[in-house]
N, C-alpha and C positions, 0 to 999 in steps of 0.2 A: 450207455456203455454196454459192450458185448459181454455175455456170460463168462467166457474164458478170461477176459481182462478183469472182471469183477472177482473171479475166484483167485486170480494171481495176486491182486491187490490185498484181498482178505488174508491170503496165506502170508504175504509179506508183513501185514499188520501183526498177525499172530507171532510170527517169527521175531520181529522186533521187540514186541511186548515180552516175549519169553527171554530174550537176551537181557533186556532191561532189568527184569526181575531177578535173573541170575546174578547180575551185578549187585543189586540191592540186597539179595540174600547174603552175598559174601560180605558186604558192608555191615549188615546187622549181626552176623556172627561175630565180627570184630567188636561191635558196640555193645550188644545185650546178651550174647549167648545163643545157644542152639534152639531154645524153646520156641522162639518166634518164627522159625524158618517155615513150619507148616502154614502159618498164617500168611506169610509173604507169598508162598506158592499158591494159596488159595486166591490171594488178590491177583496173582498172575493169570490164573484161569479166568477170573471174573473180568479182568481187563481185555484178555484175548477174545472172550465171548462178546464183550461189548464192542470191540473193534470189528469183529466178524459181522455182528448184527448191523452196525452202522453202515458197513460197506455194502451188505446185501440190500439194505433199504435204499441205498442210492440208485439201485437199478430201477426203482419205481419213479424216480424223479425225472422231470423233463430235462432234456439235454441242455436247454438254455437256463442258465443259472444267474441269480443276482448276487454280486459280490458284496458282502457286508464287512466293513472294516472292523478292526479290533476296537477302535474308539466308539463306533456306533453300537457294537454288541455290549461294550462296557456301560454306555449311557442307558441302554435298554435294561440291563441287569440292575443298575442302581435305581432306575425309575420304578422297576417292579419291586425292588426291596423296600422302597419308601412307601409304596401304596399297599403292599401286601402284609397286613398285620398277622396273617396266619403263618408267616415264616417262623421257623424255630427261633427261640430266644436263648442265647448262650452268653456266658461271661468271657471276656477276652482280657488277658493279663500279660504284662511284660515284666521280666525280671531285669531291671536296669543296672547293668554292669559292663565293664569293658572286657575286651578279649583276654586281657592278662589277669583277670580276677577268677577265672574258672578253675575247676579242680584239675583239669589237664594242665593249665598254665602253672599251677602250684608246684609241678614237678621240677620246674626250672626257675621260676620267679617267686620269690618270697615277698612278704609285706614290705620289707625295707626297701625293695627295689621298685615298688609301684610308682614313685615320683619320678623315677628316671626312665620309665618305659614310654615309648611314643604313643600317645593316646589317640583313639579313633572314636571316642564316645560321643562327642558332639555332632560329627557328621552322621554317624549311624543312627543316633537317636532321632535327629531331625528328619532324616530319610524315612525312619519308621513312622514318625508322627505325621509326615506328609501322606504316607500311604494310608494311614488311618483316616486322615481328613478326606482323602479322595473317595473313601468307602463309607463315609458318614458313620464312622465307628469311634466310640470312646472306650477307654480301657482303665483297668486298675494297674498302676505302675509300681511294682514292689522295687524300691530303690535302695541301693547300697548307701549307707551313711557316709562312707568315704567319698563317694561321688558327689553327694550333696554338699559335703564340706568343701570340696575342691572346685566344684562347678555349681554353685548355688543358682546362678542366673539360668542355667539350663534346666534345673528342676522347677524353678519358678515358671518358666516357659511351658514345661509339661503340664503343670497344674492349671495355668491360665488358658490352656487350649482344651480344658474341660475334662481332664483325666483325674481319677482318684489316685492319691499318693499313698502307698503302703510301705511297710518296712521290710528290707531284705537283709538285715544285719548291718554291722559296720565293716567288718573285715572279711566277710564271706568265708567264715570258718565252719566246718562240718560240726553240727551240734553234738554228735556222738563222740567227738574228740575233745569236748569241752567239759569243764566242771559246771555245776549249776551256777556257782558264783561268777565264773567267767562269762557264762551265757547271759546272766542278768546285766553285767556291766556293759558288755557289747551291745545288747539289745536296747538298754536304756539310753546309752550315748546316741545310737543311731536314731531312735524315736525323737529324742530332744532336738537334735540337729535338724531332722526333717520338718518337725512342727515349727521350728524357728524359721526355717527357710521359706516355707509356704504359707505360714500363718494360718494353718487349718489343723484340726485334729487328725491324727494318724491312728486308725483303729484296726488296721489289718496287717498281718504278718505272714511272711513266707520264709522258711528256712533255706539256706543255700543247699542245693542238691536234694531238696525235699527230705532233709536229714533228721527230722523228728520221727524216729523209728521205734520199734519195741525196745524198751530199756531206757529211753529218754523222755518218758511221759512226764517227768518232773517239769519239763519245759512249758507245758501247758499252764500249770499253776503260776509260773513266773510271768508268762504272757498276760494272764488275767490280772495279776497284781500290778503290772505296769500300765494297765488301762486299755489293753486291746480287747476288741469285741469278737473278732473272728481270726482264725488261722487257716492258712491254705498250704500246708506243708505235707500233708498225707497223700502219698501216691500209692493207691492200693494195687500194686503190681509186684511181681517178683523180679528183683534186679540185684546184681551183686554189689552195686554201690548205694542203692537206696531202695525204699519200697516197703509196704506193709500189706501183703496180699490178703490178710485176714480182716482188714479194716472195711467199714462200710463204703460203698461206692458213691453214695449220695450225701448231702449235708447232714451232720448230726452234731449233738451237743456233747461236749467232753464231760464225762462223769465228774461229779463233785465240783464242777465250775460252771460259770455261765457262758463259757466260750463256745462259739460256733465253729465247727470244723467244716471246711469246704474242700473236699478231695479233688484232685486232678481227674479229668475225664478218662474213663476206661470203656472198653468194649467187652462185654461178657459173652464168651463162647464156651458152653459147657461149664466146667468148673474153673475156668482160667479167665483172669481179667487181663485184657491186652491194652497196652498203653496207646492211647490215641490223642493225648492232650496237646501235642505240638512238639516243639523243640526238635531233637535229633530225629524223632519218629516221622515228623512232617518233612524234614530235610532229606532224609535217607530213603524213605519208602515212597512208592508211587502215591500220587494224591488220592487215587481211588481207595486206598486203605483207609485214610482219614475220613473221606467222604462216607464210606460204608459204616464206619464206626459211629460217626455222628447221627447217621440215619437210625441207628439202633437205639439211640437216646430217646427218640420219639418226642414226647411232651416234656421231658425232663431237661432242664438246662445242663450244658456241659461246660466245664471250666477249661479253657485253653490257655496256652502260654507260649511265649517266644522271647528270645534275647536279642538286643540290637545287633550284636556281633554276628548273628546268624544270617543277616542279609549282606554281610561284608566279605566277599570272596578275596579281597586284597589285604586282609589283615596279616600282620607278621606272624610267622610261625612260632608256636610255643609247644611245650611238651616234649616227650621223648617217644620215638618209635612211630611206626606207621598206624597203629591203632589209635594212638593219641591224635595223630594228624586227621584221621577219619572222623573221630568223635568231635573235633573242634572245627574242622573246615568242610567236611563232606556235605555236598548238597547246597552250599551257600550260594552258588551261582544261579540256582533255580528257586531259592527260597522266596524271593520277593514275588515272583509270578504265582507261586502256590499260595502265598498269603492273600494275594489279590482274589484269587478264585475262592478261597475260604471265606473272606470277608463279604463277598457278594452272595454267598450261599444261604446266609442267615442274618438275623439281627444280633449284633454283638454290643454288649454294654458292660459297664464296670460291675464288679462283684456286688457292690452296694445296691445296684438296681436289679440285677439278676436274681438276687436272694433277698430282696427287700423285706418280705414277710417274716422270713427266718431271723433276719438281723433285728427287726423291731421286737420280736419275741425275746431275743438275747438281750436287747437294750433295756427292756422293761424288767428283766429278771435279775439284773445286777444292782448292787448298792449304789445309791445316788452319789455318795462321796467318792467313789472310784472313777466316776465318769468325768469329773472335772467340768461339768456343765456341757458335755458333748451334745450337740444337736446333729442328727444324721444328715440333715439337709445341708449342713456346713461343710461336709466332708468333700464334696465335689462342687 
């Protein structure tokens, strides 16, 4: 390829990357506020440089090329993943809920209306499970008690396909909007239903919208009293809807309890924790952002998450206004392909395997009568 053509293509790549990032920045302003804009712009620069470098390198390649199909490349990536134990180990999690269970949907859909809503949970969950199977990945699936009650066979299928079942509340209510008594009742009901459905102990909990935040620490003692061994509700970022920027970024034990806290993955730049755990940040931002953030974790496992409805671009509209629409559906058309790239980039396992040593310490530190004869090997 001639030098002028190479420069033209490189310039085109950079231009397209800049346009794409401009759109993503606009989306992020709507989703999270202005603080993340510099990070997104930084990702734009890195992506543009990467594109320029890739095109320049093509000048050194012979004109005759071999076409490698997507399927061949994918098989090669999976084979490399299976044989390369040096690949990073991370925890992959799913918050199993339908599109109308979200905080956005609660603007127009209350709990009494759930039974009348057209569900897409079975198709989206099975599609996500198939994607995990294709990538030799197992996950921790934090499941809404309401879903387990209404679709018990679906949750049994999730469990039978090798995934750990965790608790994601019953009614998907924000913890900070609940009394301790209401939180206990909701969580206990969900845990009992889940354990009855799958016939296994449920030892992990994640609050809706990561809503165990400063001021609701009483929830940890309730979780411990109900028999949970770990929680994964702390997201150590600044966000107007959730987050605890002052919390540790890596697993820690909750004071005065035997409960292990497993925070959502973040990327530390200077004095700021940037969210890279998945969800809307994987949907709305370029994949390079998540890729760079995970690389910064180095030898420490990162805890990632996704919702089944995030790979469903055809879900019915819920919520009010354009911001809500972006939060709920932005990036859903490309989310599945991003997840495929993510899942081949590292070894992803359930929380109980990624943090096995920490959980065994937690397991041995709590009173035997609270465990109800739980065996960690029985959880998955």
